[in-house]
VOPA-392451 format. One record per residue (C-alpha): residue in one letter; x, y, z. Coordinates in steps of 0.5 Angstrom, whole numbers, plus 500, padded with zeros to 3 digits. Layout:
N
AXYZ...
//
This chain:
274
M640387101S646388096F647395099L647393106L653387104L657393101K656397107V659391111R664389106R667396106P670396113C673389112L676391106S679397109S682393115L685388111S688393106T691397113L694390115F697389109L700396108R703395115R706388114L709391108S712397111T715393117A718388111I721393107P726397111H727404108V734406105Y737413106G743413102D748408104K744407111Y738402112E734401118T731394120S726393125S730387128S738386127S737378128S730376126S729375119F722377115I719373109H713376106P708370105T707371098S714370097I717363094V723361098H726354097P727350104N734349102A736356101I741359107I738365110G742370114Q740374120G736380119V734379112S728382109V724379103G718383101P712381097F713376091C720375091T723368089I729365092G732358089S735352093A742354092A742361094K746363100L744370103G748374108D746378114G742384113C740383106L734386103L729384097Y724389095P718386092S719382086S726381086H729374085I735370086F736364082G741358081N748357085T748365088E751368094L750375097G754377102D752381108H747387107C746387100I740390097L736388091M731393089T724392085G725387079A732385080V734378078V741375080G743369078D741363073D739356074L745354070P752350072G756355075Q756361080T754368081V758371088F757378091G761381096C758385102N754392101N752391094I746395091I742391085G738396082H731396079H730391074A738390073V740383071V746380074G749373073V745370067K748366061C752370056Q751372049D756369046M756363040K762360043Y758358050K756351050S750348054G753345061D759349061E760352068C760360068F761365073V761372075D764375081V763381084G766385090N764390095N760396096N758397088E752400086F748397080R743402077E736401074H736396068V744394068S746387065I752383067H753377064R757370066S763368063S763365056K766358058S768354064G774356068D774364066R770369070T767376069V769380075I767386078G772389083D770394089N767401090N764402083L758406080I755403074M749407072G743406069S742401062C750399062H752393060I758389062A759383057H762376058D769375061C770383062K775384068I773391072G777394077N776398083Y773405084N770406076I764410074F760408068A755413066N748411063N749407057T756405057L756398053L762394054A763388049G766381051H773381054V774388056V779390061V778396065E783398071D782403077Y779410077T776410070H770415068T766414062A761419060G754417057A752413051I759410049V761403046I767399048H770394043Q771387045F778385048C780393049H784395055I782401059G788404063S787407070H785414071S783415064F776419061I772417055G768422052G760422051G758418045S765415043V766408040V772405043S776400038Q783401041D786401048V786407052P792409055K793410063Y791418065S789420058M782423055V779420049A773422045G770421038E766417034R772413033A775415039V782418039L787421044R785428046G790429052L791428059N785427064L787433067E781434071G781427073L788427076R787433080R781430083R785424085G790428088F796428083N800435082V803438076T810436078E808428079D811423075L806418072D808411071
//
């Protein structure tokens, strides 16, 4: 008798698995570089295993995969994609066509706000917009993270809110933040920067535009990193880095001009550097 039951159950389980996989494949579009495909440009899909608060505002063409969470104050722009087990908490806004990879966590159920512009990718198990790790933070303070457009935050990146009311952690546009980087409270990051893996910024660091860090570097709090500069791998930066320069070392020192970086940005040998 048990043998007969097994024979009957197997086709049922197989058909259920096939149905689940088909629904999953339609719920989660394929991503190719900066392009994505959805089955419909206007309708949204929310997987039945996900928890979406009825007060959340969901744009058109949004896809929410299995086991996701979207809180009551969340706002998702058109075409956003949430891969399985990604979560949006607190007062969080995503612009159009943002992507949360599996395990990503955005926002926090605390006073304040996390805001993203358009076309941002939040990588696997990245955490953006949670409480800072600063002892001057006081419970109840409204703290903020503002993120611009076209940024990619790779796996295990962490970006924290500001440490006090009225201040903000700010990320500009078109930045590539590689795996396991950390951007602490109150940092101000400009545009077109590349942070290689394990770049760690302490609180209140200012980074201008077109900078490039090699892997496993540490930047001390309140340092200022000038535009078009390069920081060598394994460096500990405890002072400001001038524009256009290259620094490196266990206590980073000036090594000269960032000649290769300047060449790539179209500078020539006769050009004056302001």
